[in-house]
N, C-alpha and C positions, 0 to 999 in steps of 0.2 A: 689557383691550385686545385688539382683534382682531389677526389675523396681519398684515394689511397695514399697520395703524397701527404695530405693533411694527417691521416692516421699515423703514418710512419714518423712524422715529426711531433705528434701529440705527446707520446711517451707515457703520459700519466693521466689516468681517469679515476673518478670516484664512482663506486657502485653502492647502491642503497637497496637493502632487503627490508621491506616493510609490508605489513599486512595484518590480518586477524591473529595470526600465530604470535604476534608481538604481545598480545594480551596475556597469553599463557606463560610467556617467558621461560619455556622449557619445562613447566611443572603441570602435572595433571594427577588429581586424586591422591595427593600426598606423596608423589614421586617426582624426582628430578631426572630428566633425560641426560644421557651421556652424549647423544648425537647433536646434530646442528638444529638450532631452534625452529627454523621454518618447516622442518619435517615433523612437527609435533603430532599433527593429525594422523599421519601414517605410522609414526613410532608407537603411539598409544592406541591406534585403531579406533579413533574417536568417531562414533556414528555421526552422519551428517546432521541428524536432528539435534544432537548436542552441540556440534561445532557451529551450527547456524546461530546459536545463542550469542556467540561472540560478536556477531554483527550488531546486535542490539546494544552492545556495550562499547562499540568503537566510536570514540568521540575525542580525537586528539586536538584539544582546544588550543594547544600551544604550537601547532604546526604553522610555520611561516615560510613559505616557499622562497621569499626574498632573502631571509636569513640563511637558509640552506645554501642557496646559490652564491651569495656573497661569501659565505664561509669557504665554499669550494674554490672560488676565485682567489681568495686570500691564501689558501693552502697550496696554490700552484697547480690545481687540477685543470686539465684542458677540456674534459668532457665529463658528463654525468650520465650514468645508466641506472634506471630505477625499475623495480618489479611492477610493471603494469598488471600482470597476472602471474601468480606463482602456481604451484602444483595443486593448491587447494581450490583453484578455479575462481577465486574471488578477485574482482577487478578494482583497481584503484582509480578507475575512470568511469564515466557514465556510458557504459555499453548499452545499446538498444537490443542486444541479442537476448539477454535475460536480466532478471532483477537482482542477481547475485553480484552486486557492485556497491561501491561506497556511497553513491548518491541515493539509490533506491532502498538499500537495506540497512543503513546506519543512521543514527541521530545526527552524525556530522553533516551528511548531505551535500558535501562539496566535492567537486571533481579535482582530485589531487594532481593528476597528470596535467590537466589544463593549467592549473596554477603554477606548476613547475615549468611547463613549456613557456608560459608568459614571462616568468622570472628569468629563465635562461635567455630568452630573446632580448630582454632589456639589458642584459650584461654580456651579450655576445658569447655566451657559454653554449657549447654544443650539447645536444640532448640525444641520448639513445634510450631505447625501451627494451626491457626484458619481457619476454612473453613465453610461457610454457606451452609449446605447441603440441605436445604429445601427452604428458601426464596431466590429468584433471580429475581429482578425487571427488568432485561434486557431480560428475557426469556418469551415468550408467555405462556409456560407451567410451569413457576415457581410456587412453592408451596405457600400455605397460605390460609387464610380465614378471617373472621371478627376479627378485633383487638379490637373494642369497640368505645366509643365516647370520649375518654379522650383527644384527640387532636382536635376534631372538633370545639370546642369553640374558641380555640386559633387561628385557621386558618380561621375562619369565614365560614367553610363548614357546611352543614347540613347533617345529617345522619351518618352512621357508617364509621369509618376508617377501612382499611384492611391491613393485613400483605402483601398480594399479590399486584402486580401492576394491578389495575383495572381501571386506567385512560388511559393507552395505550391499554390494553386488557380487555375490559369491559365484555366480554362474559364468565362468570364463568363456564357455562356448557360445554364450548368447551375446557377447560383447561385439560391437561393430564399430571399430574406431573410424572407419570411413564415414559413417554417419555423423559422428562428432566432428570430424575434420570438415565436412561440407557445411554442416548446420551451425557450428560454433566457431571453430578455429579460423577458417578463412574469413567469415564476416567480421570477426573481432580484429583480426590483423588489418583488414581493410579500414576499419574504423580508426585504428591508431595511425595508419599511414595518411589518412585523408582529413583527420580532425584536429591534429596537434602541431601543425606547422612542419618545418623542415627537421627531419631526424638525421642524425649522423650515422646511426646504425640500429639494426634490430638484433637483439641478443636472445637467440633461441637456446633451448636447453633440453637435455635428457632425451635424445631421440631413441626410442625403444621400439615402438610399433610402427612408426612412420615409414612408408615405403619410399624407394628412390623416386618414383613418379610423384608422390605427394611432396617430397622435399623440393623437387624441381618446380612443381606448381606453386608452392609457397614462395620460393625465391623469385619466380616470374611475377608473382603478385606484388612483391616488394618493389621490384625494378620497374614495373609498369607505372606504379603510382609515384615512386621516388627513385629515379634512376641513380642518383648519387648516394643513396642510403646503403651503407655497407652491411653485410650479413656475415655472422660468425659461423664457424664450422659446425657448431652444435645444432644447426638446422638438420644435420644428418646426411648420411649417404654420400660423403665426399663433396658436398655442395658448400658454397660459401666464398666470401671474398678474403677472409683471413682465418688463421688457425687459432682457436682457443685451446690453451694447454689445459691439463687437468687442474682441478681445484687445488690451490696452494702448491702447485707444481713449480717450485722455484728453480730447481736444478734439473736440467734436461739437456739432451743432445740435440742442438739445432740441426745438425747434419741429418740425424735420424728423422726429425720432423720433415725436413726438406725432401728426403727420400720418400717418405710416406706421401707427401704432398704431390710428388710427381706422378703418382698413380691417378690423381684426380686433377685434370687440367683446369678446373674452375678455380681452385685455390691459388692465391698469389703468395708471394714471399713475405706476408705480414703475419705477425704473431702478437698475442696478448695473453698475459698470465693473470687470471682472476685470483685474488688472494684476500684473506680476511685480516682485519686489524687486530682481532683477538682470535678466538678459536671457532666462533660461530658466525653464521651469516645473518640470521634473524636474531633479534634481541633476546639475550639471556642475562638477567641482572647479576647472576652469580658467576659469570664468565669474566674475570678480571685479568686474564692473561694477555694484556695489551702489549703490542710491539712498542718499543721505545722509538722516539724520533730518529735516533741513530740507526736503529735496525731498519726502519722504513727507507731511510736514505741509502743505506748499503744495498738493500734489496732493489731499489729503483736503479741504482748505478750498475749493479750486477746484471740486471735484465737489459738495461739500455746498452750495455757493452755487447750484448748478443743480438741487439736489434729487436727486443721484445718490449712491448708496452706493459706497464703495471696498472691493473684495474683493481684498486684497493677498496674493499667493502667495509661499510659500517651499517649497523642495525639500529635505527632510531627506536626510542622507547614508546610506550602506548600513548603518551601525551603529545607525541610529535617532536620530541626533542632529540637532538644528537647528543649521546652521552657525554658528560663533561670530560672524562679522560680522553675520548676521541677528539673532542674539540681542542684540547690542549696539545695533543700530538700533532694534529693538522696545523695548528698555528706555528708550532716549533718547526715543522718541516717546511712550511711556506716561507718562514723567515729565512731559513737556511738556503732555500732555493732562490730567493730574491737576491741573496748575496753572491 
């Protein structure tokens, strides 16, 4: 079975957002954020010198890759996608490009992606990796631009919010994303493609600064090292093997997506909807707006009827545990799917 046929039949994947932001849980200096937890550094404009302190506290002693993957199998998931690197630039694997990673910068000192890759291989679970190829708040030359004013009122800030880190690096004119792309992005993507076994997909995100040429170059890099590894449309510029809908975009016109796809000959007729089990992607202990098992099943069936995969996200806690409500929902859904 080729990769696209497998993806079409997979229907149901588990996404995991996990990183240093988990330690904050959406809170900073006596405030709780209204936005999604993994954006805490940008939301609060936390200086890198302060944010780096989180690495010294990251020690998820209850993380067990085998437990995670077995839970995914029991829940009926067909593939798992985890944040190898999110927008804060921190890597959950042992990158050799810099020391801003879980092995070199934390007391935990273990390669989380390697352990998950091994656990997936033992259970014949497909593994995909999320990688933020444009935004990187730890880099002077990280990509990005204006985000808008949607969070300014919540934080009390005046003016525009930005995708990029303009609190540590305010000189926008001096930024050179091409340098970041060549010296960090490409080498790290190559590490993931060559060091962690067979990947079912690379899940890129938030293409803001990346040029069409860079998107094509990154896609070629993926296909060179893993020809069967699928690429989502968020690599940017109409490139990719399948279309990622908007976050939590449950209801949409497949015909409109198809018409848009026809403008870009690279995209196939494959679709995936990334959605959250509660309201956040990264862990926030005060977000208890969990979908019920029935709601998950109805969403899965509604998307399946349109030929769209459901990629359902959960945010583990700072100790490495999948929250108990999420586990209960997964077990209930898995039991229903088996029947």
